[in-house]
N, C-alpha and C positions, 0 to 999 in steps of 0.2 A: 504494499500500499504506499503510495507516494505522499509527499507533503500536501499536495492539492487535495487529495482524498480526505485527509484529516480536516482540512479547512472547510470542506463541503459537508462534513458530518451534520447530521440532524441535531438540533439543540435538544437538551433534556426536556422531557415532558412535565417535569415537576415545576410548578410555578412558585418560585421562591418569594418573589415580591407579593404575590397573591396570598401566600401562606403567612407572611409577615403582617399583611393588612388584616387577614382573618383573625390572627391572634391578638393584634392590637385592638381591633374593634370589639372582639369578645370581652375584652377587659374595659372597654369604654375609654380607651386612652387616645389622646391626640398624638399627632406625629412628635410634638414637643415632649410629651410625657415618655413616649418610646425612647426618644434620644436621651433624656435624662436618666431613665432606668437602665439603659444599655451602655451608657458612657460613650455615645457616638454623637457627633454634631448633628443638628437637625438639618443643616444644609447638605450633609452627606446623604442623609435618608431622602431628602427632597430631590437630590441629583439622581439617585438611583431611579426614582419614579419618573422624573422628567425625561431622562435620556434612555429609559428602559435598560439600565445596567443591572448586572447581577452582582450582589455583594460577595466579597471574598469569604472564605471559610472562617477567617478570624473575626470578621464583622458578624457573620451569622452566629458564631459562638457567643459574642457579646450580647447580641439580641436574645439568644436563648437564655443567657444568664439573667438578663432583664425580665424576661417572661417567667423565669423560674422553671424552665424545662431543659431537658437534655437535647443534644443534637439528634439523638435517635427519635425522641418524641416529636421534634420538629418535623422530621421527614417521614414519620409514621402516618399512614393514611388513617383517617377517622374510622373507616370500617374495621381496620385491624385493632384499633384501640377499643372499639365496642365489644370485640370478642374477648378482651383481656379483663376489663374492668366491670364490676357489677354496678348497679344503679347508685348505691350509696357512695362508692369510690368516685364515680363520675361526678356526682354532685359536689363532693369535697374538692376534687381537682378543679371543677369550674369555679368554685369560690376562691380557691388558692390563686388561680390565675388573675382574679380581680384585685388581689392585694398588691400593694407596693412592696418593694424589697425590704423596707424597714418593718412593715407590718408582717411580712413573712418571717423575718427574724424573730420578732416578738412572739408570734404564734408558735414557732418552732421551740423557742425557750419555754413557753408555757406548757407545751405538750411534753417536752422533756422533763419538766418539773412534775407533771402528773405521773409520768412513768417512774420517777424516783420515789414518789410517795407510795406507789403500789409495790415496790420492791421490798 
């Protein structure tokens, strides 16, 4: 396969920018809130959208950290997730996604304290 064959390759069918928007909107976040929570400038995020650019993997990792999800969860199709989680787990995960990073940290500390009491 020559160099030109690689350049003609079909683009990936996974819509990274669409997935970022889905996760952002699911949380009720603005683009600015996504930028703050992900430690990426809002202008960078806007440029991806305007120029239809794909963020690099390091940026996707930062966004996942902001969302409180792993890269695997980011790329996991919803139908696969529905097979793994029960109704209560999905509800908790949906609520988790709506929290800010500081709220997640506080909730994690609270849950850990509950577990320490039970031991």
